[in-house]
C-alpha positions in Angstrom: -16.5 24.5 -13.4 -12.9 23.6 -12.6 -13.3 20.1 -14.0 -15.0 21.4 -17.4 -12.1 24.3 -18.0 -9.1 22.0 -17.5 -7.1 22.0 -20.5 -4.2 19.4 -19.4 -4.9 18.0 -16.1 -6.6 18.7 -12.8 -4.9 18.6 -9.6 -7.3 17.7 -6.6 -7.0 18.7 -3.1 -8.9 17.3 -0.2 -8.8 17.2 3.4 -10.5 13.6 3.0 -10.4 10.0 0.6 -12.7 8.6 -1.7 -12.9 5.6 0.7 -13.6 7.9 3.7 -17.3 8.7 2.7 -19.8 6.4 3.9 -22.2 5.8 1.3 -24.9 3.7 3.6 -25.8 7.2 5.4 -27.2 8.5 2.4 -28.7 8.4 -1.2 -27.7 11.5 -2.5 -26.5 11.2 -6.0 -23.8 14.0 -5.4 -22.2 12.3 -2.8 -22.0 8.9 -4.4 -20.3 10.6 -7.3 -17.9 12.3 -5.2 -16.5 9.5 -3.5 -16.3 7.9 -6.8 -14.6 11.2 -8.4 -12.2 11.6 -5.1 -11.2 7.8 -6.0 -10.4 8.0 -9.7 -8.3 10.8 -8.7 -6.4 8.9 -6.1 -5.8 6.0 -8.0 -7.0 6.1 -11.5 -9.6 4.6 -13.6 -9.3 0.7 -12.5 -10.2 1.4 -8.8 -13.6 2.7 -9.7 -14.6 -1.3 -11.0 -13.4 -2.3 -7.7 -15.8 0.2 -5.9 -18.2 -1.4 -3.7 -22.2 0.0 -3.4 -22.6 -1.1 0.2 -25.4 -3.7 1.0 -27.6 -4.3 -1.7 -30.0 -7.2 0.0 -30.7 -9.1 3.1 -29.6 -12.5 4.1 -29.8 -15.1 1.3 -30.0 -17.9 3.8 -30.2 -19.4 7.4 -26.4 -20.2 7.0 -25.3 -16.9 6.1 -26.9 -15.4 9.1 -25.3 -17.7 11.5 -22.0 -17.1 10.0 -22.5 -13.6 10.7 -23.9 -13.9 14.1 -20.8 -15.8 14.9 -18.4 -13.7 13.6 -20.1 -10.6 15.3 -19.9 -11.9 18.6 -15.6 -12.1 17.7 -16.2 -8.3 17.4 -16.3 -8.4 13.5 -18.9 -5.7 11.9 -20.7 -7.9 9.2 -22.5 -6.5 6.2 -24.7 -8.9 3.8 -24.8 -8.9 0.3 -22.2 -6.4 -0.9 -22.5 -5.2 -4.5 -19.4 -5.0 -6.4 -18.8 -4.6 -10.1 -22.0 -5.9 -11.1 -21.5 -8.7 -8.6 -22.6 -10.0 -5.0 -20.7 -11.0 -2.0 -22.6 -13.0 0.7 -21.0 -11.1 3.6 -18.6 -8.2 3.8 -16.4 -8.1 6.9 -15.8 -3.9 7.8 -12.2 -2.9 7.9 -12.2 -1.8 11.8 -9.9 1.2 11.0 -11.6 2.2 8.2 -15.2 1.8 8.5 -16.1 2.5 5.2 -14.4 -0.4 3.2 -14.2 -3.7 3.3 -11.0 -5.9 4.9 -12.6 -9.0 3.1 -15.6 -10.7 1.5 -16.9 -14.3 2.9 -18.6 -16.5 0.4 -21.2 -19.1 1.8 -21.2 -22.4 0.0 -23.7 -24.7 0.6 -24.4 -28.5 -0.9 -26.0 -27.4 -3.5 -22.8 -25.7 -5.0 -20.8 -28.7 -4.4 -23.0 -30.7 -6.7 -23.1 -28.4 -9.5 -19.7 -28.1 -11.7 -21.0 -25.2 -13.6 -21.7 -23.2 -10.5 -18.1 -23.9 -8.8 -16.6 -22.8 -12.5 -19.0 -19.8 -12.5 -18.0 -18.9 -9.0 -14.1 -19.6 -9.4 -14.3 -16.9 -12.4 -16.1 -14.5 -10.3 -13.5 -15.2 -7.6 -11.1 -14.4 -9.8 -12.4 -11.1 -11.2 -13.2 -9.7 -7.4 -9.3 -10.5 -6.5 -8.2 -8.9 -9.5 -10.3 -5.8 -8.2 -8.6 -5.8 -5.1 -10.9 -7.9 -2.9 -10.0 -10.8 -0.6 -12.6 -13.4 -0.9 -12.8 -16.1 1.8 -15.0 -19.3 1.4 -16.5 -21.2 4.1 -18.4 -24.8 3.3 -22.0 -25.7 4.9 -21.0 -29.2 5.6 -17.7 -27.9 7.6 -20.1 -25.2 9.5 -22.3 -28.1 10.4 -19.6 -30.5 11.6 -18.1 -27.7 13.9 -19.2 -24.2 13.6 -16.8 -22.7 16.3 -13.8 -24.3 14.5 -14.8 -22.6 11.3 -15.5 -19.2 13.1 -12.1 -19.2 15.1 -10.4 -20.1 11.7 -11.9 -17.2 9.8 -11.5 -15.1 12.9 -7.5 -16.0 12.7 -7.6 -15.0 8.7 -9.5 -11.7 9.4 -7.0 -10.6 12.1 -3.8 -11.5 9.8 -5.5 -9.5 7.1 -6.0 -6.7 9.3 -2.3 -6.8 10.8 -1.2 -6.9 7.5 -3.6 -3.8 6.1 -2.0 -1.8 9.4 1.7 -2.4 8.2 0.7 -1.4 4.7 -0.8 1.9 5.8 2.1 2.3 8.4 4.7 2.3 5.3 2.7 4.4 2.9 2.1 6.9 5.8 6.2 6.8 6.8 6.8 7.1 2.8 4.4 10.3 2.8 5.9 12.0 5.5 9.6 11.1 4.2 8.2 13.1 1.3 6.7 16.2 2.5 10.0 18.1 3.4 11.3 17.7 -0.2 8.0 19.0 -1.2 8.0 21.9 1.0 11.3 22.7 0.3 10.5 22.7 -3.3 7.5 24.6 -3.1 9.5 27.3 -1.1 12.1 27.6 -3.7 9.3 28.3 -6.4 8.2 31.1 -4.3 11.2 32.5 -3.4 12.0 32.5 -7.3 8.5 33.7 -8.1 9.1 36.7 -5.5 12.4 37.6 -6.7 11.5 38.1 -10.7 10.6 41.3 -12.1 6.6 41.7 -13.0 7.5 43.7 -15.9 6.9 41.8 -19.5 10.6 40.5 -20.6 12.4 42.7 -23.0 12.1 41.3 -26.8 14.2 42.2 -29.9 11.9 41.0 -32.6 8.7 40.9 -33.6 7.9 37.4 -32.5 7.8 37.8 -28.8 7.7 35.3 -27.0 7.3 34.4 -23.3 7.7 31.5 -20.9 5.0 30.2 -18.4 6.3 30.2 -14.5 8.0 26.9 -13.4 8.4 25.9 -16.8 10.6 26.1 -19.9 7.9 25.4 -22.6 7.6 28.6 -24.8 4.6 29.7 -25.6 2.8 31.9 -28.3 1.8 35.4 -26.9 -1.7 34.9 -28.7 -2.5 31.4 -26.6 -4.8 31.8 -23.7 -3.2 32.3 -20.6 -3.2 30.4 -17.5 -4.5 31.8 -14.4 -1.8 29.9 -12.3 1.0 28.2 -12.3 2.1 25.5 -10.1 5.5 24.2 -9.2 7.3 21.9 -11.6 7.0 18.8 -9.4 3.2 19.3 -9.9 3.3 20.0 -13.7 2.5 17.7 -16.6 5.4 15.7 -17.9 6.0 14.2 -21.1 3.8 11.2 -20.8 1.2 13.7 -19.4 1.5 11.8 -16.2 2.5 13.1 -12.9 6.1 11.8 -12.0 6.1 9.5 -8.7 9.5 9.9 -6.8 10.1 8.6 -3.5 13.7 9.8 -3.2 15.9 12.0 -5.4 17.4 9.6 -8.3 21.1 8.8 -8.0 23.8 10.6 -10.0 24.0 9.2 -13.7 20.1 7.8 -13.1 17.1 9.0 -15.6 14.0 9.5 -13.5 11.6 6.6 -13.9 7.9 7.8 -14.3 5.4 4.8 -13.7 2.8 4.6 -16.1 -0.6 2.4 -15.1 -1.9 1.9 -18.5 1.3 -0.1 -19.4 1.8 -2.3 -16.0 0.6 -5.6 -18.0 2.4 -5.0 -21.5 5.7 -6.8 -22.2 7.5 -3.6 -23.3 7.0 -2.1 -19.8 9.0 -5.2 -18.4 12.4 -3.3 -18.9 10.9 -0.4 -16.6 9.6 -2.3 -14.1 12.5 -4.0 -13.8 14.7 -1.0 -12.9 11.7 0.3 -10.6 12.4 -3.0 -9.1 16.0 -2.9 -8.7 15.5 0.9 -7.2 13.1 -0.1 -4.6 15.3 -3.1 -3.6 18.2 -1.2 -3.1 16.6 1.8 -1.5 14.6 -0.3 1.2 16.3 -3.5 1.1 15.9 -5.8 2.7 12.8 -5.5 2.3 9.9 -8.2 2.6 8.1 -9.3 -0.3 5.0 -8.3 -0.2 5.8 -4.7 1.0 8.0 -4.5 -2.1 5.0 -5.5 -4.0 3.0 -3.0 -2.3 5.2 0.0 -2.9 5.5 -0.5 -6.4 1.7 -1.4 -7.0 1.0 2.3 -5.3 3.5 4.0 -7.7 1.4 2.7 -10.1 -1.6 4.0 -8.6 -3.4 0.5 -7.8 -5.6 1.0 -5.0 -4.6 -2.6 -3.9 -2.2 -5.2 -5.4 -4.5 -7.6 -6.7 -3.2 -11.4 -7.6 -2.5 -10.6 -11.2 -0.4 -7.4 -9.8 1.3 -9.5 -7.5 2.2 -12.4 -9.9 3.4 -9.8 -12.4 5.9 -8.1 -9.8 7.1 -11.2 -8.1 7.8 -12.9 -11.5 10.1 -10.2 -12.3 12.4 -9.7 -9.2 15.9 -10.8 -10.1 17.3 -13.9 -9.3 20.5 -12.4 -8.5 18.9 -10.4 -5.3 19.6 -13.4 -2.4 16.2 -14.0 -0.6 15.6 -15.2 3.1 12.6 -17.2 4.2 11.4 -16.2 7.7 8.1 -17.0 9.4 6.7 -13.5 9.1 7.5 -13.8 5.1 10.3 -13.4 2.3 12.9 -10.9 2.5 14.8 -9.7 -0.6 18.2 -8.4 -0.2 20.1 -5.8 -2.5 23.3 -7.1 -4.2 25.1 -5.2 -2.2 24.1 -6.8 1.1 24.8 -10.4 2.3 22.3 -12.4 4.5 25.5 -14.0 6.0 26.7 -11.0 7.2 25.6 -8.5 10.3 23.0 -6.3 9.6 23.4 -3.2 11.7 20.1 -1.8 13.1 18.5 1.0 11.7 16.4 3.4 14.3 13.3 4.8 12.7 13.1 8.7 12.7 11.7 10.8 15.5 7.8 10.4 15.7 8.0 7.1 13.2 7.8 3.5 14.4 9.5 0.4 12.8 7.4 -2.8 12.8 9.6 -5.6 13.6 8.1 -7.9 11.2 9.0 -5.8 8.3 12.7 -6.1 8.7 15.0 -9.3 9.1 15.6 -11.2 12.4 19.3 -10.3 11.8 18.8 -6.4 12.4 16.9 -7.3 15.4 19.9 -9.7 16.8 22.1 -6.7 16.1 19.9 -4.5 18.6 19.6 -7.3 20.8 23.6 -7.8 21.1 24.3 -3.9 21.8 21.5 -4.1 24.9 22.9 -7.4 26.5 26.0 -6.0 27.7 23.7 -4.0 29.9 22.9 -6.7 32.3 18.8 -6.0 32.2 16.6 -8.7 32.3 14.7 -10.0 29.8 11.4 -8.0 30.2 13.5 -4.7 30.1 15.6 -5.5 27.3 12.5 -6.4 25.4 10.8 -3.0 26.4 14.2 -1.2 25.5 14.0 -3.1 22.1 10.2 -2.0 21.7 11.4 1.7 22.6 14.1 1.4 19.8 11.6 0.6 17.2 9.4 3.6 18.0 6.7 1.8 19.3 4.1 2.6 22.1 2.7 -1.1 22.7 3.5 -4.3 21.5 1.3 -7.5 20.7 2.1 -11.1 21.1 4.0 -11.4 17.3 6.2 -8.5 18.2 7.2 -10.0 21.7 7.9 -13.1 20.2 10.1 -11.7 17.7 12.1 -9.4 20.1 12.4 -13.0 22.1 13.9 -14.8 19.3 16.1 -12.2 18.5 17.4 -12.1 22.2 17.8 -16.1 21.8 20.1 -15.8 19.0 22.2 -13.1 20.0 22.9 -15.1 23.2 23.6 -18.1 20.9 26.2 -16.6 18.8 27.9 -14.4 22.5 28.4 -18.3 23.5 29.6 -19.4 19.8 32.4 -16.5 20.0 33.0 -17.5 23.8 33.8 -20.9 23.2 35.8 -20.3 20.2 38.5 -18.2 22.7 
């Protein structure tokens, strides 16, 4: 009823996301349609094309069975023959954090594939389509598998673990952004309620026969004969001039106009100036920021479920050369024009209750943290534990420990150089 009666827009409030609905547990059309609707409401029409249909068949070959069996021994949940947008993916690896979604798809290519140029071209095109829909496709060759199956399985396991670590970083960043927006939205909603409670309920006085009134929370004039809305949401939920919701991660700086991301114009050349402005704002607000995190942030602003290859190429190609870049083992960092990679970078502790992934900040920032702790004279193990706590982390893996150790080593080198200079 709400969908068919909506005149300008439909705002969906829900306790779950579309990707949390497990379609493998039911054949009910209503459940499948609800999943599609929630996905569309959250990410837009383009996300529907990348939705999987679950398993649509059994293993095609013994090769696929062996690959799935070894991956399952590594702890991965593997599902055969996943249907996506009219295609089939040989094997789908389930995301352990989100059991209703897939972390990656695996294509198992046999000897016949190598001998057929037409099949290779067709598969490359299919892979490009799936990657543009947000899928990560991994390939494994039968000849490599028969030569050394364990080596190939280990390679796949490492790649999948890297993908999972990256997905967790992106989800943590997204959750932090959402938590940061909640106080602002709550304050605006409270202000709207206070304003509404203070207004008189009597109709406004009019001095002419052409009486008019204003809708709550908006300055749009409405004819008295026009159908009235049942209720009117606060300003930040009201339609903007282009019919889209404004995405604001932080208040715009003084003298700067609000920029409303528009997914439908993303790939058009006329939209390039807007993307350049959004990139500049994001780098100045988040920087130094890792390049892939920047791409994910801008992609989410435009309502894309995932940053596919075309989206990554579009955004990476527009990052201005005036922003300095530093290459580290964890990725490339983009620096705002106001900061120099050659200068020390103060450590910014996360807010209470939040965590900072050391892989998402430059090593120089961790070096600054280490320098403040060296005078305590604590042993390395306690220094690393203190750095972990400063980042708001309850535990850490080998990669994080290695990064803290590198920061400690660099801080000691800097201290030694200063001592030699004196």
